Every structure is written in structure tokens, then in C-alpha cells.
N, C-alpha and C positions, 0 to 999 in steps of 0.2 A: 503492499500500500504505499509505503514511503515514496518510491521513485515516482509513482503517481502525483502525491503531493508536490511533490518536487518540480515536476515537469508543469503542473497547472501554476504555481509560483513563478516560476521563470517565466512561464508564457504572460503573468499579470505584469510583472516588473518591464519584461521588453516594450508590450505596448504601453507602458506609462512613459519611457524613454523615447521609444520610437513609434509614435501612433500611425496607425495604417488605415487603408478604407477598405481592406480584407480582414479586417479582426475578426468580425462574425463567423467569417467561412474558417479561420484558423480554429475558433474556438469550437465550431459545430466539429471540425475533424478531429480535435482532442477529444470532444464528449464522445462521438462515435467511436473511436479508438479506444476507449477505455471502460464505457459503460458495462460491457459484457462481462470484463475481468472483475470490475468491482462488483455488479452483481453475484456472480460466481464466486468470489470470496467472502460475500456477505453469508450465502447459502452456505459454504462452507463452515464458516466458524459461528453461524446460528446465534444463539442466545441473544444478547444485547445489541449485536450488529444489525440484527432482523428488527428488533423492536426501533431502532434509530432509523431503520430503512422505512418502516412503516409509517413513522413520522413524518419524514422526507417526502413520501408518495401524495401527501395531503396538501402539498404546497406548489402548484402548477407554478406559482409566480415567482418560487424561488429556486428550484430544482429544473435544469435543463432539461427537455424534452426526452432525449434518448434516456437519462437515468430516471425520467419521472415513469415512463412507459415500462421500464424492468422492475421499478421499485412497487408498482402498483400491483404488481404479481404477489408482493409480501403479503399483501391484504390477507387472501387465502391461497395461495398458491406455493407454501413451502411443502417439500417433499416429506410425507410423512413415514414413520417405521411401519412396521408391517402389523395385519391384523393378528395373528397370533403372539406378536408382541402385546399388543393391547388386550389380548385375553389374558393372558401372564399375567399383566400387573392389577386390572380387574379381580382376578381370584385370589391374587396375593391381597389385595388391599380388604378383599371381604370375608377371605377365608372359605369361600365357597366356590363350589363349579359354577360357572358362567350360565348353563342350563338350570340349575336354580333359583337364579335372580331374574333372567331375561328369557320371554318365548323366542323372540328374534334378536339378531345383534348383525348389524354389518360391517362385515370384515373390512370393507373399504371405508377408509376415513375420510368424514365430509368437511373436514378442514383440518389445517395444522398451521402454526406459529411459532413463537418465540419458545414459550416452554412446554409446551404439551402439543396433543392432535384430541381430535373429536371423532366420535361412532355414533351412528342411530342405531337404535336399539328398541324393543318392548317389554314392559315391566310383564314379568310371567303372574304377578299376583292380582293384577288389574287390566293388563293390555294395553296400558298407557303408553304412549309414544314420548319418548325420552331421548336425551342427548348426554353422551356420556365423555367427559372430560378427563385425560389421562396425562400426568407430568412425566417428561423424559426423565430417565435417570441421572445424576450429577449434574443437574441443572443450576441448581445452588452455587456448587463449586464453580462451574464454568463461567456462570454471571461474574463472580469474583474476580475470576482470572481476566476474562475481558474487560474489566472497568480497571483493574489493575494496569493493563497493558494499555488501553487507551487513555487514561489518565497519564501515563509516562510521555507519551506522544505529544497530547494537549498541553502538558507543562512545557514540552520545548518547541512547538508549532505554533500553539496558538492558547497563551497563558489566559487571554482574557475570556475562554469559554470553561475554564478550570471551576469557578463557583457553581456555574451550570451542573457539570457532572459530578460535583461533590453532593448537589442536593438528589441528583437523578439516581445516584448509587443508595444512597440512604431512602429514597421512594422505592426503590424496585425491591428491597430485601422484603417486603411484606408479601409478595405475589408467591411464594412457595408452597404456602398450606392452605390447600383448598377447602379445609374446614372454615378457615377465616373468609373464603369467598362464599361456600354456602351461608354463613351467617350475613353478609353483606347483602346478598339477593334476597333474603328474607327481610331485612330491615329496609332496605331502599324501597322494597317494591311495596310494603305496604305505607312508607312514606309518599310514595309518588303515585301509584295507580289508583287511591280512591280519588286524589285531586284533578289529575290528569288522565283523563277516561280515555283517549287516544294513546295512550303508552301501555305498551305489556313488556313486565319484567318476569322471566320464568323463574318458577320457584322450584328451591331445591326438592329432592325426594327425601323425605324423611328417614333416618337411619341407613343412608346410602351416602356419604360423603366421608371421605379419608382423608389424609393430608396429602395423598397424590393422585385420588380418584375422587370425581365429584358427578353426580347423577342429578340432572335438572329435567323441569320439561322442555319440550319440543316445540317450537315456535313456527306455525304454517305460514311459510311465505319465502320471499327470496332477499338478497342482500340489497341494501337499497342503492347502493353503488351499481349494481348489475340492472337495477330498475332505471337507473338514471341515465346509464349508457345506451339503453334501449331509448327512451324519451330524446335523448340528445342526437341520435343516429335519425330520428324521425325529424326535429327539428333541422336538421342540416339537410336532409332528403328534401323538406318543403321546400329551402331555400335553394335549392339546386347545387349543393355543396358536399364534399365528402366530410364525414366526422373531423379527419384533420383539418382541413380548411376551417370549418366552424369553428375548433377551438383554438386553433391559431389567431383566428379575428377574437374573439373573444378576449385572448391573453392580451393581445395588442391594445385592444381598449382599456382593459385592466391596467395596462404599464402606463397609457396615457393619461389616465386619470379619466376617460370616457365613460366608463363603466358605472363611476358613481353619478355621472351626470343624466344618465338615460333608466328608464325604468323597463329593462329588457326583459324581466319575467314577468309573467300575466300577474295581475294583483289575485290577492287571496279571493276575494269575493267572484271575481268572473271566473275564477277554476272551480272553486265552489260550487257555483252555478251552473257550471258546465257538466261537473260531475253528477249533481242532482239529476241535470235532465238526461243526461245517459244513463243512471241507473232507472229510473222511469220508462225510458223508451226500453231498454231490457227487462223489465220487468211486466211491460205489454207484452212484449214477444214472447216470453215464458210461458205467460199465459194463454196464448192461443194455440201454443205448442202444446200444454199441457190438455187442452181442450180437443186437439187433435191426436195425440197419443191414445188418449183413452177412449177414442171412438173410432175413426176411419184407419189411426194406427194401429190401432189393436185387431181390430177387422182383418186387414193387408199384412199384418206381420210386419209393417214398414215404420217403426218409429224414428222421430227427430229428434236429432241432440237438442240440448237447450243451451242458450246463449250463456258464456259465463260472463260475471259481472266484471268489468275491467276497473281495475283500481288507477285511480287519476292521479297524478304524482304532481302536488303543489309547492313546489320549492319555496316558496316565501312563507308558507304555513308550517314546513318542515324545520327551516332556519329557526323561525320564531319558537317553535314548540321545543325542538332541542337545547336553545339557549334558557327559555324559561325553565326547563326541567332541571339542567345542570344548575342553573343560579340557584332554584330553589335548593337542590340539594347542597350546596355549597355554604350558602348563604344562612338559609333558614334552618336546614336539618344538620348541618355539622357535619355529614358524612356523605362523601360522593365519589363515583365512578369516574377515575381520571382517563379512562381510555377511550373515550367516544371515537375512534377513528372511522370512518366509512365502513369498514370490513364489520364492525360491532354493531353496526345498524341496520336492522331489517325493515323491510315493507312488506307488512302481512297480508293475506288474502281479502283480512276484515276490513284492510284500510288502515287499520293503526300501524303506530310505529313499534316494534319491537328493540329492545337494547338487552344487547351479551356481553359476556366477560367482563366480569366483576373482580377479576384478580387484583386489579390496581385501585383499589379503594383508599380513600385517604379521610383523615376526620381533622377537625377544626375545633378548637375552643372558642367558646362565645366571644373570648376577645380578640381572638384572630379573625373570627367572622366578622366583629363590629369593626376592625382595623381595615378590613378588605373592604368592607360596604363603605366605608368614610373614602377610602381611594377611590373606588368606583364613581361614587359622587363628586369626587373633585375634577377625576378626569372628565366627566361629562358636562360639569358646569363651574369647575372652579378655575383659578387663574395658576400660572405657572409657580409662582411664591409659595402658594398653598400647598400644588400637588408635591413640590419638592420639600418643602419642611416635612409634610406627613409620611412621604417615601421613606426619608431618611430615620423617621421616628421609628418605623416598622423593620428598620435595619439595613435599608440599603447603605453600601460606604464605597466609594471611590478615593482614590490618593489623594485629589485636590477638592472633592465635594464641589464639582462643578455644575452649577445650578440646570445647564443647558442639557448636561449628558445625564442626569439625573431625572430629569423630566422624559426624558426621551426613553431612559429603560422603563419608565413607569408605563410609558403608553406600548412599548412593544410587547411589555408582557399583559396588559389588560385593559388596552383601547384598540389600538390598530397598528398594523406593521406595511402600511399602503404606500404608493409612491409620495405620497404628500408626507406623510410621518419620515419616511426614508429619504425625503429629498432628491427623489428619483433614484434611487440607487436599490441595488438586490439588498434586500434585509440583512443576508449575510455580512455583506461587505460594510454595509451600514453601522453594524454592530460593532466590526473590526476599527472602524472610523471611530467611533464613539470611545473604543478602550485606547486609541491612541492618543485622543484628546486629553483623556482622564480614564486610568488603568481601573477597571472593576475589580474590587476587593473581596466586596459580598452583596450578595441579594437576598431579601428579608426570608429566614429560612420556614420553611414550613408552607410557604404559597407556590413554590413552582409548579406542582402539579395542577393546582386551581389556574395558574396561567396556562399549562399546558391545555386543559380542556378549551379555555377560551382561541388558543391557538389552532387546535385541530376544528374548532367549529368554524372559525375564520377562514381555515383552510376549503372546509367544504362548501362555505358561502362563496368564496370565490370560484370554485369549480361550476357551482349552480350559476352562476353570474350574478349573485346577490352578495356584493362585497360590502360588510358591515362593520361596525364598531361594536367590541365587546362592551365596553363600559356602557353604551347608548342602549345594548342590548338589555343586560343586565340591572339598568339603574333603576326599575321601577321595585324589583324584590329589593336591592340595597336600601331602598328609603323604606320599604315595609319593616325590613329588620330594625333599622335605626329609631323607626316611630314605637313599634313595639319595646324596644328598650327605652325609650322616652316615657312610655306610659308605666312601665314596671317600674323604672328607678327615679323618675322625676328629672333625668339630666338630659340634657341635648347634648348627644355624642359630637357632632360635628363642631359645635362651640365650644362644649365644655361648660356651658351655664346652667344652672338650675332652672 
């Protein structure tokens, strides 16, 4: 990996000294030259490398297209272990033969990722369809080795990222006990599903969770990312373009700032109206089919197939719902899933959104949530001085405590990382620029995974042509928490006044 990094850095320095009109051509040459090598290296190393690749795959505005296409496969395309290996792990975890637990078991994994893989099955006791999540052996030790190696590289090559890696390392240590995930599924499901009727979180199966194997309800649907690809292909076809041309055009608009000025995606109301109309037409058509099938169809032995209800994808509604749900988890409940990448979001046949993979669950104290809520309010409505003062109080430290750098760091974490905030630069290069102005020593501890949620959802929003501000999306729930605190304590947390 080091030679690849050196080649890129050399190219960057070369173009700084000798600008060229063929710069884009040369960068594309490097991307195409190395993307297969880097992808295969990530697959070989697995562990934390796949996790970082998954995060990268959500940011088409930052990651070059050749790498983006490769890393997108990491959402669910990681090569799994054999089905026989899975059976061995299940029988070892529950000290029973698999036939005693499941009436059906699919030897082929339905998904594989950083720490394990998943298989479909049916409970022998009830016939209920379930998903069995199985952890790979030695994964905890391998993660620790990966972080040790990565941190040595980062310390030498890009020390500005070291505080981020330190926080990531602390956060990832909790992912290796599936009993904790089972508990999180239960708690967050009870917190969220009664309030958000369009969200489904699978329930763990009682008495079938161990440190290395977890059994949970199966969600009936497809991954949101697959449904979105289908919809984008239709949009591209309607405009007489290939999907690649369509995506390129949207990214150019994003980078130029045009996407913020346009209402590219239809309004929520328009899509809802269209969906209701389509559902009504389908119901009427199926009513006629029922009448035919049980009269002439029965007599002639020629029954007609029913029309399936088409689930309409409403991009704005999905982005708003995912932000509301995760802001509620983070700020009001204090326990949240920190890994809402597109591969963990499902579009169910019922039209609801399913959320899976709760291994990266984090908790925040009330004091931490109040501090974060205040930061959200200040990023949405406050001044630079107010943002800098509060972010510093939260624990952000730079060598010279430069106000410009501190404000930008807060915005990158919890507001936006668009061309306006990054001053026309790639977010990665802009972060490096900030570190050159004033070295980052420490970021507020405990908040990185909450920032990660916002970054992942912003990446999904960019891909859906709906770039947005985390602070603006989370603002109503942040104010709700602060108001609850004022009513219970008699203190305004923003001003500190009684």
C-alpha cells in the first residue's frame, strides 16, 4: 500500500509545481491503475479495512469513481466462508445439532462483511423465517493488529488523522459480542418502532444469541441501495442517458453547487400522491382479476396472475426519516446504531424501511447529549464565535486553537462537507489543509460515532441528489431535548440562565 500512497503524493506535489491541462487525465490513469490492487488488498486484509472501505463507498463526492465502484461491492459483496463452517459455528454456539434448531438452513450466505456473515433459516419450533449472523474466528485480534498497523502508517504519513483513528479504535472494540447486539436490537426497536411506524427493526430470537452467533427476524425486502439503483436507471433512461452519464451529471452539479439550488428530487407530497394513485389502480385491477379467477378463470382453468404492489421510493421522505430516527436515537434515547450505511437499510415490500446490523451501537450520557444538542443548534443558528467556544468546551483541541479551523472541524463533523464549506476542495484535502494551518491534537471524545452517522447519511443524500445539512435535519430534535431539560431543571442549557 505504501508505494501506492507515495505515487499519489508524488503526483500531487508534481502538479503543484508544474500545473498541467492533462491533470485530470493523469489522475484517472492512476485511479484505474491502482483501484483493483487496492480493492483486492482490502478484501485480503478484511477486518477494519473493509469497514473503512464501506464508509468510503458512501461518498461519491470524495472518492474517485473507479474506487467508488469497487468499494460499493463491500456493502454486501465480501467473499463469505463456507456453509459447513457456518453450521460448525452454530452448533458450537448453542451446543445442539443444527437440525434440532432449524427446519431449513441455507448453506449459501446472503451477506458477508467485516466481522462475519449471514445465513437464512427457518426456526424448527415455529417455522418463523430468520437470519443467522455468524462471527469469524480471530476477528477481534485481527482488528487490533489492523489498527496497530494503520496507526503506524497514519502517524508517519498523515498525523492529522490520528485522533480520528484513536476514537475509531475505541468504538470498534464493542462490536465483537453479539449478545450486546441482541440487547441493542431489543432496546432500540422498542424505542423507535412505536414512534416511527414506517421503520422496522428486527427482533432478536429469545435464547438464540451468543457471543459469536445471533439469530434475529428476517426482513422481507431488498437492500435500499439495490432499489435506488433500479430507480436511478429508470430516471437515466427517461432522460436518454446511461446510468453512468446520469451519475456523472449529478456529481458535477453537486461539486459546482448547482445541486443545492435545484429541486432535483420530486417533493415528498408529489411522490406520496403518485404512490397512493398507483396503489389504488393496482387494487382495482386485482379486484377485477379476483372476479375473473373465481368465475370464468375457474371454469376455463386459466387463472390470471395478480398485479404486485409496486413500492414507490420517495428519496426526500427516506432521507428525512433516517435523519429523524437517528437523531432521536442519539439525542433523546442516548443509544444509537452508528453504522447506517446503505447496505444496512432495507426497502421492505410493505413500503417501510428496515434497519439492520446493530453491532456498532454507542451510548451517550445526558450531559454528552445536551452538549451535542447545543452544538447542533449553534451550527444551524449561531455565530462562529459561539460555535468555536462551545466546540472547545466539548474537548476539541488544536495546537493554536485557531477559530477558523475549529469552526470548520465542527461543521465537517456535524453540519456539512459540501463545496461551500470545503471552499471548493475535496473534503479529504480540505481536512489536510486545516491541519497545515493548525494541527489537530484532539477531537471531542465520545462523539465520533455520532458524527459518523451524519456523514453516512449525508453521503446517502448526495447519492440521492439531496445534499443536506446534518445540523438542519437534527435541529428540531436537538431543540426538543433542550426544551425537555429546561422544563425538568429550570435551566436554559444554551444560555445557562435559570
